[in-house]
N, C-alpha and C positions, 0 to 999 in steps of 0.2 A: 331689748328686742330678743327673742330667742334665736338661736343658732340657725335653726331651719328657715326662719323667715329672712335672716340676714343672706343666707345662701340664695334663696329664691330671689330676693331684690338684686343682688349681684349679678345673677343669671339674666334677669329682665334688663338690667342697665347695659349688660354686654351685649344682649340681642339687639336693643335699640341702638346702640353704637354701631353695630355691624350692618344695620340696614338704614343708617342715616342717609338723607338725600345728599350729603356731601361725601359719603364714602365711595371713592372710586372702585368700580368693579373690574375694569380692565384698561389697558392702554388705549382703547378706542373711546373711552370716556373722557380722555384728556381735554380740558377746556383750553380756549385760545388765550394767550398771554400777550401783553403788550411787551415790546423789547426796547431796550435802552442801553446806555452805558453808565457804569458807575466808576467814579474816580476814587481811589483809596490812597490816602497819604500813610505811609508806613510809620511816620513819626521821626524819621531821620532825613526828610526832604526828598526821599524817593516817592514818586507818584505812580501808581499801577492803575491801569485801565481794565475793566472786564465788561464784557458784553453779557447782559443778563436778560432773562425773562423776568417780568415783574408781576408778582402775586399780590393783588389788592383786595380780592374778594374771598368770603368764606370757602366757596367751591375751590378757588385757586389755591388757597392756603391749605385746604385739605389734600389736593392732589399733589402739589409741589413737584419734585422730580421723580415721582413713582414711575416705574416702567421704562425710565430712560436707561439705555444700555452702555452709553459711552458719553463722555463729556471732555472736549479738549481743555487744556490749560487756557486761561484767559476767558472762560466762560463761566457762568453760573446762574443763580436765581436770587432776585432780591425780594424778600417779604416785606411789604409795607403795611404797618398796622396803624389804626386811627388814633391809638393811645399808647402810653407807656404802661407796661405791665410785665410781670414775669413771663417768660416764653418757654414753652416746652415743645420738643420735636421727637418724633420716633422715626424709624427707617423703614417701617411696613412697606413692602412692595418697592422699595428703593433698591435697585440693584447694582449701585456702585457705591464705594466709600465716599463720604462728604466731609469737609471741614465746615463747620457751623460758626459764623462770627455774629454775635449779639451786640447791637449798637444803641445807644440812648437817643433821644430826640435832638441832641446837638451833634450827632454822628461819632461820639466817642465809643471805643470798643469797651464794652462792659465785661464780656467773657467770651470763651470760645471752646469748642469742642474740635479736637483733631481726628481725622480718619474715623468717623462713626461708621460702625461696621454695617454692611448691607443687610437688609431684611430683619433687623433687630427690633424688637418691641420695647426695648429699654428707653426709658424717657430721658431725653437729653435736654437740660434745663439751663436757662441763663442764671447767672449767680445775682442778678438784680434786674430791675425793670429795663425793658428795652422796647423800641419802636420799630427798629429795622433788624432783619436777619439776612445776612448774606451767606448763601451755600455755594461752596466751590468744590471743585475736584479734590478728593481726599489727598493730602500732601501738599496742597498748594501753600498753606501757611508756611510750612518749613521751606519749600523750594523758593518761595518769593520773599522770605524774610518778614512775614507779618506776625506781629506779636503786640505786647503792651505798648500803648501810645499810638496805635493805629487809629485813623479817623476817616469817616466817609467824608467826601467833599461835596458840598452843595452848590447848586441845586442837582438833585439826583436825577439820572436819566428817566425818560419815559413820560 
């Protein structure tokens, strides 16, 4: 394919992405989220509870924590996907730093990203297939001692 065609195709794909029905235009487009509690076992017997909004639909996944201006410790968002797959997140229109924890279908921590920078278009990827992603206030992993061996406790809230 000639270079000019590749550039036109890339521009078209970008334009389609920007006008996707799931691309939030502003904070007023924020969908409703169910809420619940997630229990996290750090792996050393300490159990942490987090109050979360639960994202289960493509529209909720696309919006996530965009336009949220503050989030206290002990709160977050849980993304629940229908299958195990590599996951990728960016921070477009996300105004606060986040820790992203990727879990498999049995609740085992697969990988994590600490303090993802606000408003970044850098893709933050899981190192393996994940079914759940827990986003917490940036720095929560360090402050709460969350690391390898962490597990979500089932049943999940919501």
